N, CA, C and O atoms as CSV, one atom per row, in Angstrom:
chain,resi,resn,atom,element,x,y,z
A,1,MET,N,N,-171.285,-15.980,20.530
A,1,MET,CA,C,-170.560,-16.816,19.587
A,1,MET,C,C,-169.107,-16.345,19.604
A,1,MET,O,O,-168.813,-15.169,19.388
A,2,ASN,N,N,-168.214,-17.287,19.866
A,2,ASN,CA,C,-166.800,-16.917,19.886
A,2,ASN,C,C,-166.226,-16.959,18.469
A,2,ASN,O,O,-166.871,-17.483,17.561
A,3,PRO,N,N,-165.040,-16.423,18.268
A,3,PRO,CA,C,-164.454,-16.357,16.920
A,3,PRO,C,C,-164.240,-17.730,16.278
A,3,PRO,O,O,-164.377,-17.869,15.062
A,4,PHE,N,N,-163.909,-18.736,17.074
A,4,PHE,CA,C,-163.694,-20.080,16.527
A,4,PHE,C,C,-164.981,-20.641,15.923
A,4,PHE,O,O,-164.957,-21.213,14.834
A,5,GLU,N,N,-166.098,-20.480,16.625
A,5,GLU,CA,C,-167.382,-20.951,16.109
A,5,GLU,C,C,-167.772,-20.209,14.829
A,5,GLU,O,O,-168.344,-20.800,13.912
A,6,MET,N,N,-167.462,-18.918,14.775
A,6,MET,CA,C,-167.784,-18.134,13.586
A,6,MET,C,C,-166.981,-18.628,12.375
A,6,MET,O,O,-167.523,-18.720,11.274
A,7,VAL,N,N,-165.715,-18.942,12.566
A,7,VAL,CA,C,-164.881,-19.447,11.476
A,7,VAL,C,C,-165.406,-20.791,10.992
A,7,VAL,O,O,-165.488,-21.029,9.787
A,8,VAL,N,N,-165.759,-21.667,11.922
A,8,VAL,CA,C,-166.301,-22.974,11.557
A,8,VAL,C,C,-167.613,-22.802,10.799
A,8,VAL,O,O,-167.851,-23.516,9.825
A,9,LEU,N,N,-168.453,-21.892,11.212
A,9,LEU,CA,C,-169.725,-21.646,10.549
A,9,LEU,C,C,-169.506,-21.115,9.119
A,9,LEU,O,O,-170.186,-21.551,8.189
A,10,ILE,N,N,-168.585,-20.201,8.947
A,10,ILE,CA,C,-168.297,-19.663,7.616
A,10,ILE,C,C,-167.762,-20.752,6.694
A,10,ILE,O,O,-168.160,-20.818,5.531
A,11,VAL,N,N,-166.873,-21.602,7.187
A,11,VAL,CA,C,-166.330,-22.696,6.385
A,11,VAL,C,C,-167.434,-23.673,6.012
A,11,VAL,O,O,-167.477,-24.145,4.876
A,12,ALA,N,N,-168.325,-23.984,6.939
A,12,ALA,CA,C,-169.421,-24.913,6.666
A,12,ALA,C,C,-170.367,-24.341,5.610
A,12,ALA,O,O,-170.789,-25.058,4.702
A,13,ILE,N,N,-170.696,-23.072,5.724
A,13,ILE,CA,C,-171.589,-22.442,4.739
A,13,ILE,C,C,-170.942,-22.448,3.359
A,13,ILE,O,O,-171.613,-22.723,2.364
A,14,THR,N,N,-169.659,-22.151,3.287
A,14,THR,CA,C,-168.944,-22.161,2.010
A,14,THR,C,C,-168.909,-23.557,1.409
A,14,THR,O,O,-169.093,-23.717,0.203
A,15,ALA,N,N,-168.677,-24.557,2.228
A,15,ALA,CA,C,-168.633,-25.935,1.735
A,15,ALA,C,C,-170.006,-26.365,1.218
A,15,ALA,O,O,-170.096,-26.994,0.164
A,16,ILE,N,N,-171.054,-26.041,1.931
A,16,ILE,CA,C,-172.401,-26.407,1.508
A,16,ILE,C,C,-172.746,-25.696,0.197
A,16,ILE,O,O,-173.346,-26.299,-0.693
A,17,ALA,N,N,-172.373,-24.424,0.074
A,17,ALA,CA,C,-172.646,-23.683,-1.170
A,17,ALA,C,C,-171.891,-24.302,-2.343
A,17,ALA,O,O,-172.430,-24.380,-3.447
A,18,SER,N,N,-170.667,-24.738,-2.126
A,18,SER,CA,C,-169.894,-25.373,-3.202
A,18,SER,C,C,-170.536,-26.680,-3.650
A,18,SER,O,O,-170.600,-26.968,-4.845
A,19,VAL,N,N,-171.005,-27.462,-2.700
A,19,VAL,CA,C,-171.666,-28.721,-3.027
A,19,VAL,C,C,-172.948,-28.459,-3.814
A,19,VAL,O,O,-173.237,-29.167,-4.778
A,20,MET,N,N,-173.708,-27.463,-3.415
A,20,MET,CA,C,-174.949,-27.135,-4.116
A,20,MET,C,C,-174.665,-26.652,-5.543
A,20,MET,O,O,-175.380,-27.023,-6.474
A,21,ARG,N,N,-173.622,-25.823,-5.719
A,21,ARG,CA,C,-173.262,-25.362,-7.068
A,21,ARG,C,C,-172.871,-26.537,-7.944
A,21,ARG,O,O,-173.265,-26.597,-9.109
A,22,ALA,N,N,-172.107,-27.467,-7.405
A,22,ALA,CA,C,-171.692,-28.634,-8.187
A,22,ALA,C,C,-172.891,-29.522,-8.523
A,22,ALA,O,O,-172.973,-30.066,-9.624
A,23,LYS,N,N,-173.808,-29.665,-7.588
A,23,LYS,CA,C,-174.968,-30.520,-7.805
A,23,LYS,C,C,-175.871,-29.980,-8.906
A,23,LYS,O,O,-176.396,-30.752,-9.708
A,24,TYR,N,N,-176.055,-28.676,-8.953
A,24,TYR,CA,C,-176.968,-28.074,-9.924
A,24,TYR,C,C,-176.271,-27.552,-11.170
A,24,TYR,O,O,-176.921,-26.950,-12.026
A,25,GLY,N,N,-174.966,-27.767,-11.294
A,25,GLY,CA,C,-174.252,-27.436,-12.519
A,25,GLY,C,C,-173.952,-25.965,-12.713
A,25,GLY,O,O,-173.830,-25.517,-13.853
A,26,VAL,N,N,-173.830,-25.207,-11.658
A,26,VAL,CA,C,-173.497,-23.791,-11.771
A,26,VAL,C,C,-171.983,-23.667,-11.751
A,26,VAL,O,O,-171.322,-24.173,-10.844
A,27,VAL,N,N,-171.436,-22.990,-12.757
A,27,VAL,CA,C,-169.984,-22.801,-12.827
A,27,VAL,C,C,-169.680,-21.313,-12.871
A,27,VAL,O,O,-170.490,-20.504,-13.322
A,28,ARG,N,N,-168.502,-20.979,-12.395
A,28,ARG,CA,C,-168.061,-19.584,-12.407
A,28,ARG,C,C,-167.277,-19.328,-13.677
A,28,ARG,O,O,-166.337,-20.053,-14.004
A,29,ARG,N,N,-167.675,-18.298,-14.380
A,29,ARG,CA,C,-166.947,-17.868,-15.576
A,29,ARG,C,C,-166.859,-16.355,-15.531
A,29,ARG,O,O,-167.873,-15.661,-15.606
A,30,GLY,N,N,-165.673,-15.861,-15.413
A,30,GLY,CA,C,-165.502,-14.411,-15.348
A,30,GLY,C,C,-166.037,-13.868,-14.054
A,30,GLY,O,O,-165.708,-14.360,-12.975
A,31,LYS,N,N,-166.872,-12.844,-14.161
A,31,LYS,CA,C,-167.395,-12.183,-12.964
A,31,LYS,C,C,-168.659,-12.825,-12.416
A,31,LYS,O,O,-168.968,-12.680,-11.234
A,32,GLY,N,N,-169.389,-13.531,-13.268
A,32,GLY,CA,C,-170.671,-14.071,-12.830
A,32,GLY,C,C,-170.677,-15.581,-12.798
A,32,GLY,O,O,-169.656,-16.235,-13.009
A,33,GLU,N,N,-171.841,-16.111,-12.530
A,33,GLU,CA,C,-172.046,-17.552,-12.520
A,33,GLU,C,C,-173.114,-17.878,-13.547
A,33,GLU,O,O,-174.019,-17.078,-13.783
A,34,GLU,N,N,-173.015,-19.027,-14.145
A,34,GLU,CA,C,-174.041,-19.449,-15.094
A,34,GLU,C,C,-174.319,-20.927,-14.916
A,34,GLU,O,O,-173.488,-21.687,-14.420
A,35,PHE,N,N,-175.515,-21.310,-15.336
A,35,PHE,CA,C,-175.951,-22.697,-15.213
A,35,PHE,C,C,-175.538,-23.453,-16.466
A,35,PHE,O,O,-175.865,-23.042,-17.579
A,36,VAL,N,N,-174.825,-24.549,-16.291
A,36,VAL,CA,C,-174.374,-25.373,-17.410
A,36,VAL,C,C,-174.791,-26.809,-17.146
A,36,VAL,O,O,-174.434,-27.397,-16.125
A,37,ARG,N,N,-175.555,-27.364,-18.083
A,37,ARG,CA,C,-175.956,-28.763,-17.932
A,37,ARG,C,C,-174.778,-29.655,-18.291
A,37,ARG,O,O,-174.058,-29.371,-19.247
A,38,PRO,N,N,-174.573,-30.727,-17.539
A,38,PRO,CA,C,-173.487,-31.634,-17.880
A,38,PRO,C,C,-173.729,-32.300,-19.235
A,38,PRO,O,O,-174.851,-32.691,-19.559
A,39,ASP,N,N,-172.670,-32.419,-20.009
A,39,ASP,CA,C,-172.772,-33.033,-21.333
A,39,ASP,C,C,-172.859,-34.548,-21.173
A,39,ASP,O,O,-172.058,-35.155,-20.462
A,40,THR,N,N,-173.831,-35.144,-21.835
A,40,THR,CA,C,-174.022,-36.582,-21.721
A,40,THR,C,C,-173.812,-37.241,-23.075
A,40,THR,O,O,-173.656,-36.557,-24.087
A,41,GLY,N,N,-173.809,-38.535,-23.093
A,41,GLY,CA,C,-173.684,-39.274,-24.338
A,41,GLY,C,C,-174.877,-39.070,-25.248
A,41,GLY,O,O,-174.763,-39.200,-26.467
A,42,GLU,N,N,-176.021,-38.751,-24.666
A,42,GLU,CA,C,-177.212,-38.519,-25.476
A,42,GLU,C,C,-177.032,-37.288,-26.360
A,42,GLU,O,O,-177.502,-37.267,-27.498
A,43,ASN,N,N,-176.357,-36.268,-25.846
A,43,ASN,CA,C,-176.093,-35.083,-26.655
A,43,ASN,C,C,-175.268,-35.440,-27.879
A,43,ASN,O,O,-175.555,-34.969,-28.980
A,44,ASP,N,N,-174.250,-36.263,-27.699
A,44,ASP,CA,C,-173.417,-36.674,-28.831
A,44,ASP,C,C,-174.234,-37.466,-29.856
A,44,ASP,O,O,-174.077,-37.283,-31.063
A,45,ARG,N,N,-175.098,-38.338,-29.364
A,45,ARG,CA,C,-175.935,-39.129,-30.264
A,45,ARG,C,C,-176.884,-38.229,-31.049
A,45,ARG,O,O,-177.076,-38.422,-32.249
A,46,LEU,N,N,-177.471,-37.259,-30.380
A,46,LEU,CA,C,-178.393,-36.347,-31.048
A,46,LEU,C,C,-177.665,-35.465,-32.058
A,46,LEU,O,O,-178.205,-35.171,-33.125
A,47,ARG,N,N,-176.461,-35.047,-31.736
A,47,ARG,CA,C,-175.678,-34.253,-32.698
A,47,ARG,C,C,-175.367,-35.072,-33.950
A,47,ARG,O,O,-175.446,-34.563,-35.068
A,48,GLU,N,N,-175.015,-36.337,-33.757
A,48,GLU,CA,C,-174.716,-37.201,-34.899
A,48,GLU,C,C,-175.962,-37.422,-35.749
A,48,GLU,O,O,-175.891,-37.411,-36.978
A,49,GLU,N,N,-177.099,-37.622,-35.094
A,49,GLU,CA,C,-178.352,-37.808,-35.824
A,49,GLU,C,C,-178.715,-36.543,-36.597
A,49,GLU,O,O,-179.168,-36.629,-37.739
A,50,LEU,N,N,-178.524,-35.381,-35.999
A,50,LEU,CA,C,-178.800,-34.121,-36.681
A,50,LEU,C,C,-177.887,-33.943,-37.885
A,50,LEU,O,O,-178.334,-33.481,-38.935
A,51,ARG,N,N,-176.621,-34.300,-37.751
A,51,ARG,CA,C,-175.685,-34.201,-38.864
A,51,ARG,C,C,-176.130,-35.096,-40.018
A,51,ARG,O,O,-176.103,-34.687,-41.179
A,52,ALA,N,N,-176.539,-36.324,-39.688
A,52,ALA,CA,C,-176.989,-37.259,-40.722
A,52,ALA,C,C,-178.248,-36.746,-41.420
A,52,ALA,O,O,-178.382,-36.876,-42.637
A,53,LEU,N,N,-179.158,-36.171,-40.660
A,53,LEU,CA,C,-180.391,-35.633,-41.261
A,53,LEU,C,C,-180.090,-34.442,-42.168
A,53,LEU,O,O,-180.704,-34.288,-43.223
A,54,LYS,N,N,-179.152,-33.609,-41.756
A,54,LYS,CA,C,-178.771,-32.475,-42.607
A,54,LYS,C,C,-178.160,-32.957,-43.914
A,54,LYS,O,O,-178.415,-32.382,-44.972
A,55,GLU,N,N,-177.351,-34.014,-43.841
A,55,GLU,CA,C,-176.776,-34.575,-45.063
A,55,GLU,C,C,-177.866,-35.109,-45.985
A,55,GLU,O,O,-177.821,-34.899,-47.197
A,56,ARG,N,N,-178.836,-35.794,-45.413
A,56,ARG,CA,C,-179.920,-36.351,-46.227
A,56,ARG,C,C,-180.751,-35.260,-46.883
A,56,ARG,O,O,-181.142,-35.387,-48.044
A,57,VAL,N,N,-181.024,-34.182,-46.141
A,57,VAL,CA,C,-181.777,-33.073,-46.714
A,57,VAL,C,C,-180.984,-32.438,-47.850
A,57,VAL,O,O,-181.553,-32.069,-48.877
A,58,ALA,N,N,-179.681,-32.311,-47.668
A,58,ALA,CA,C,-178.849,-31.742,-48.734
A,58,ALA,C,C,-178.898,-32.618,-49.987
A,58,ALA,O,O,-178.960,-32.102,-51.103
A,59,VAL,N,N,-178.872,-33.923,-49.808
A,59,VAL,CA,C,-178.945,-34.830,-50.950
A,59,VAL,C,C,-180.309,-34.718,-51.626
A,59,VAL,O,O,-180.394,-34.684,-52.854
A,60,LEU,N,N,-181.360,-34.661,-50.838
A,60,LEU,CA,C,-182.702,-34.523,-51.422
A,60,LEU,C,C,-182.855,-33.205,-52.163
A,60,LEU,O,O,-183.503,-33.160,-53.209
A,61,GLU,N,N,-182.275,-32.137,-51.644
A,61,GLU,CA,C,-182.319,-30.863,-52.348
A,61,GLU,C,C,-181.569,-30.958,-53.676
A,61,GLU,O,O,-182.021,-30.431,-54.692
A,62,ARG,N,N,-180.432,-31.628,-53.657
A,62,ARG,CA,C,-179.648,-31.785,-54.877
A,62,ARG,C,C,-180.427,-32.599,-55.901
A,62,ARG,O,O,-180.425,-32.267,-57.087
A,63,ILE,N,N,-181.095,-33.667,-55.454
A,63,ILE,CA,C,-181.888,-34.502,-56.359
A,63,ILE,C,C,-183.017,-33.682,-56.974
A,63,ILE,O,O,-183.295,-33.792,-58.168
A,64,ALA,N,N,-183.661,-32.862,-56.153
A,64,ALA,CA,C,-184.800,-32.082,-56.630
A,64,ALA,C,C,-184.381,-30.989,-57.610
A,64,ALA,O,O,-185.167,-30.608,-58.477
A,65,THR,N,N,-183.162,-30.481,-57.488
A,65,THR,CA,C,-182.750,-29.374,-58.348
A,65,THR,C,C,-181.924,-29.796,-59.552
A,65,THR,O,O,-181.807,-29.016,-60.497
A,66,GLU,N,N,-181.355,-30.975,-59.564
A,66,GLU,CA,C,-180.525,-31.422,-60.687
A,66,GLU,C,C,-181.273,-32.465,-61.506
A,66,GLU,O,O,-181.355,-33.627,-61.107
A,67,ASN,N,N,-181.805,-32.068,-62.620
A,67,ASN,CA,C,-182.540,-32.991,-63.470
A,67,ASN,C,C,-181.724,-33.432,-64.676
A,67,ASN,O,O,-182.126,-34.367,-65.369
A,68,ASP,N,N,-180.602,-32.798,-64.949
A,68,ASP,CA,C,-179.863,-33.080,-66.169
A,68,ASP,C,C,-178.788,-34.154,-66.000
A,68,ASP,O,O,-178.021,-34.376,-66.937
A,69,ARG,N,N,-178.697,-34.810,-64.886
A,69,ARG,CA,C,-177.650,-35.815,-64.665
A,69,ARG,C,C,-177.989,-37.148,-65.310
A,69,ARG,O,O,-177.095,-37.973,-65.494
A,70,GLY,N,N,-179.209,-37.382,-65.650
A,70,GLY,CA,C,-179.580,-38.627,-66.296
A,70,GLY,C,C,-179.922,-39.744,-65.322
A,70,GLY,O,O,-180.326,-40.819,-65.767
A,71,LEU,N,N,-179.783,-39.545,-64.030
A,71,LEU,CA,C,-180.160,-40.571,-63.047
A,71,LEU,C,C,-181.600,-40.347,-62.629
A,71,LEU,O,O,-182.032,-39.214,-62.416
A,72,SER,N,N,-182.306,-41.400,-62.518
A,72,SER,CA,C,-183.712,-41.262,-62.129
A,72,SER,C,C,-183.822,-41.059,-60.618
A,72,SER,O,O,-182.903,-41.365,-59.858
A,73,LEU,N,N,-184.935,-40.553,-60.226
A,73,LEU,CA,C,-185.200,-40.317,-58.814
A,73,LEU,C,C,-185.199,-41.624,-58.028
A,73,LEU,O,O,-184.758,-41.659,-56.880
A,74,ASP,N,N,-185.691,-42.697,-58.642
A,74,ASP,CA,C,-185.719,-43.999,-57.966
A,74,ASP,C,C,-184.318,-44.477,-57.615
A,74,ASP,O,O,-184.104,-44.989,-56.516
A,75,ARG,N,N,-183.369,-44.322,-58.513
A,75,ARG,CA,C,-181.995,-44.754,-58.236
A,75,ARG,C,C,-181.388,-43.962,-57.088
A,75,ARG,O,O,-180.699,-44.526,-56.238
A,76,GLU,N,N,-181.638,-42.678,-57.060
A,76,GLU,CA,C,-181.101,-41.843,-55.987
A,76,GLU,C,C,-181.677,-42.241,-54.626
A,76,GLU,O,O,-180.954,-42.311,-53.632
A,77,ILE,N,N,-182.979,-42.499,-54.594
A,77,ILE,CA,C,-183.616,-42.895,-53.341
A,77,ILE,C,C,-183.098,-44.257,-52.884
A,77,ILE,O,O,-182.848,-44.447,-51.694
A,78,GLU,N,N,-182.936,-45.189,-53.787
A,78,GLU,CA,C,-182.397,-46.494,-53.438
A,78,GLU,C,C,-180.960,-46.371,-52.923
A,78,GLU,O,O,-180.571,-47.064,-51.983
A,79,ALA,N,N,-180.191,-45.503,-53.534
A,79,ALA,CA,C,-178.819,-45.285,-53.062
A,79,ALA,C,C,-178.812,-44.750,-51.637
A,79,ALA,O,O,-177.957,-45.127,-50.836
A,80,LEU,N,N,-179.749,-43.880,-51.320
A,80,LEU,CA,C,-179.851,-43.365,-49.958
A,80,LEU,C,C,-180.246,-44.469,-48.976
A,80,LEU,O,O,-179.733,-44.520,-47.858
A,81,ARG,N,N,-181.144,-45.337,-49.387
A,81,ARG,CA,C,-181.573,-46.422,-48.493
A,81,ARG,C,C,-180.441,-47.383,-48.211
A,81,ARG,O,O,-180.307,-47.858,-47.083
A,82,HIS,N,N,-179.633,-47.680,-49.192
A,82,HIS,CA,C,-178.528,-48.626,-49.000
A,82,HIS,C,C,-177.349,-48.005,-48.270
A,82,HIS,O,O,-176.475,-48.715,-47.773
A,83,ARG,N,N,-177.326,-46.695,-48.207
A,83,ARG,CA,C,-176.240,-46.008,-47.525
A,83,ARG,C,C,-176.316,-46.224,-46.018
A,83,ARG,O,O,-175.278,-46.237,-45.356
A,84,ASP,N,N,-177.484,-46.389,-45.469
A,84,ASP,CA,C,-177.649,-46.553,-44.006
A,84,ASP,C,C,-177.300,-47.907,-43.526
A,84,ASP,O,O,-177.392,-48.180,-42.329
């Protein structure tokens, strides 16, 4: 194998490794490499849904612990239903 063929082989191996890293989502950070899944629109939708559920749980906790406000449980639940 002459030096020219060796250089071409090294460049080809490097190019193939770069393509494979990009395909499987491996990125270089600092000294090592780590696998990172590409962020999709589904992640954003799930985050928004989780935020909404956390808000609803907080409201339900408030309803369960505050009895002195004078509002009935039915009114609070109806308000939650109309909020969506």
